[in-house]
LUMVEXFI-312651 format. One record per residue (C-alpha): x, y, z; residue number from 0. Coordinates in Angstrom, 1 decimal. Each point is the difference from the previous one (the first is absolute). Example, Ala and Ser with C-alpha at 12.3 -4.5 7.8 and 13.67 -1.06 7.14 Angstrom:
<atoms>
(atom (12.3; -4.5; 7.8); 0)
(atom (1.4; 3.4; -0.7); 1)
</atoms>
This chain:
<atoms>
(atom (-68.1; 69.8; 75.8); 0)
(atom (3.5; -2.1; 0.3); 1)
(atom (0.4; -3.0; 1.4); 2)
(atom (3.1; -0.5; 2.0); 3)
(atom (1.7; -3.7; 0.6); 4)
(atom (3.4; -0.4; 1.8); 5)
(atom (2.4; -3.2; -0.4); 6)
(atom (3.7; -1.1; 1.4); 7)
(atom (-1.1; 0.0; 4.1); 8)
(atom (1.7; -3.3; 1.8); 9)
(atom (2.5; -1.0; 2.3); 10)
(atom (3.5; 1.1; 0.0); 11)
(atom (3.2; 0.0; 2.5); 12)
(atom (1.3; 3.3; 1.0); 13)
(atom (2.4; 1.3; -2.6); 14)
(atom (-1.8; -1.1; -3.0); 15)
(atom (-1.7; 1.8; -2.8); 16)
(atom (-3.7; -0.3; -1.0); 17)
(atom (-1.5; 1.9; -3.1); 18)
(atom (-3.8; 0.9; 0.6); 19)
(atom (-2.1; 0.8; -3.3); 20)
(atom (-3.8; 1.7; 0.0); 21)
(atom (-1.5; -0.3; -3.7); 22)
(atom (-3.2; 2.3; -0.5); 23)
(atom (-2.7; -0.9; -2.9); 24)
(atom (-3.0; 1.9; -0.1); 25)
(atom (-0.1; 4.1; -0.9); 26)
(atom (3.5; 0.2; -2.4); 27)
(atom (0.3; 4.0; 1.9); 28)
(atom (0.3; -1.5; 3.3); 29)
(atom (3.2; -1.8; 1.3); 30)
(atom (1.5; -0.6; 2.9); 31)
(atom (2.8; 2.8; 1.8); 32)
(atom (0.8; -1.0; 3.1); 33)
(atom (0.4; -3.2; 2.6); 34)
(atom (-1.0; -0.4; 3.5); 35)
(atom (0.7; -1.9; 2.9); 36)
(atom (-1.3; -1.2; 3.3); 37)
(atom (1.8; -2.2; 2.2); 38)
(atom (-0.7; -1.4; 2.9); 39)
(atom (-1.9; 2.4; 2.7); 40)
(atom (0.6; 2.8; -2.0); 41)
(atom (-2.3; 2.1; -2.4); 42)
(atom (0.6; -0.2; -3.7); 43)
(atom (2.4; 2.1; -0.9); 44)
(atom (1.6; 1.8; -3.4); 45)
(atom (3.0; -2.2; -1.0); 46)
(atom (2.6; 3.2; -0.5); 47)
(atom (3.2; -1.3; -1.6); 48)
(atom (1.9; 2.6; 1.1); 49)
(atom (-0.6; -1.4; 3.8); 50)
(atom (0.6; -3.5; -0.7); 51)
(atom (3.5; 1.0; -0.9); 52)
(atom (0.7; -1.3; -3.6); 53)
(atom (-1.3; -3.4; 0.7); 54)
(atom (-3.5; 0.8; -1.8); 55)
(atom (-0.4; 1.0; -3.8); 56)
(atom (-3.6; 0.9; -1.7); 57)
(atom (0.1; 0.1; -3.9); 58)
(atom (-3.0; -0.3; -2.4); 59)
(atom (-0.4; -1.5; -3.2); 60)
(atom (-2.7; 1.4; -2.1); 61)
(atom (-0.1; -2.6; -3.0); 62)
(atom (-1.0; -2.8; 3.3); 63)
(atom (-1.7; 3.1; 2.0); 64)
(atom (1.5; -1.9; 3.0); 65)
(atom (1.8; 1.5; 2.8); 66)
(atom (3.0; -1.1; 2.0); 67)
(atom (1.5; 0.0; 3.4); 68)
(atom (3.3; -1.8; -0.3); 69)
(atom (1.3; -0.7; 3.7); 70)
(atom (3.7; -0.7; 0.6); 71)
(atom (1.6; -0.8; 3.9); 72)
(atom (-3.0; -0.7; 1.2); 73)
(atom (-1.0; 0.2; 3.9); 74)
(atom (-2.0; -1.7; 2.4); 75)
(atom (-2.1; 3.2; 0.3); 76)
(atom (-0.6; 0.5; -3.5); 77)
(atom (-2.8; -2.8; 0.9); 78)
(atom (-3.8; 0.8; -1.0); 79)
(atom (-2.1; 0.0; -2.6); 80)
(atom (0.9; 2.4; -3.1); 81)
(atom (-2.2; 1.9; -2.0); 82)
(atom (-0.3; 2.0; -3.1); 83)
(atom (-2.1; 3.1; -0.5); 84)
(atom (-1.4; 1.8; -3.3); 85)
(atom (-1.2; 3.9; 0.7); 86)
(atom (-2.6; 2.1; -2.0); 87)
(atom (-1.4; 3.4; 0.8); 88)
(atom (-2.6; -2.0; 1.7); 89)
(atom (1.0; -3.5; 1.1); 90)
(atom (3.0; -2.0; 1.1); 91)
(atom (-0.6; -3.9; -0.7); 92)
(atom (1.8; -2.7; 1.9); 93)
(atom (1.6; -3.1; -0.9); 94)
(atom (-0.9; -3.4; 2.3); 95)
(atom (3.5; 0.1; 1.2); 96)
(atom (2.8; -2.1; 0.1); 97)
(atom (1.4; -1.7; 3.0); 98)
(atom (4.4; 0.4; 0.2); 99)
(atom (1.0; -1.8; 3.4); 100)
(atom (4.1; 0.0; 0.8); 101)
(atom (1.3; -2.4; 2.5); 102)
(atom (3.0; 0.9; 1.9); 103)
</atoms>
């Protein structure tokens, strides 16, 4: 079992930057590896750093067991709930999500 807790969301203006964190606790061999987001009216989707034209960067601090999502040049369409996930061969773990709201 692993518990994932996201943090760092909030209300920002277009063009601002924000860094989300996802800290893992519990089973030491299971760590978060990906970010998903659910924007209003859409299904949850994988955050693909290539598709956001370099605006987002994902990194992992092994000592802190924390996955980061650094977001720059935020746009209103980035508004949504952001989730991190950890995956094993037979389970997918999700955090509770953190809300990012980008105003124009």
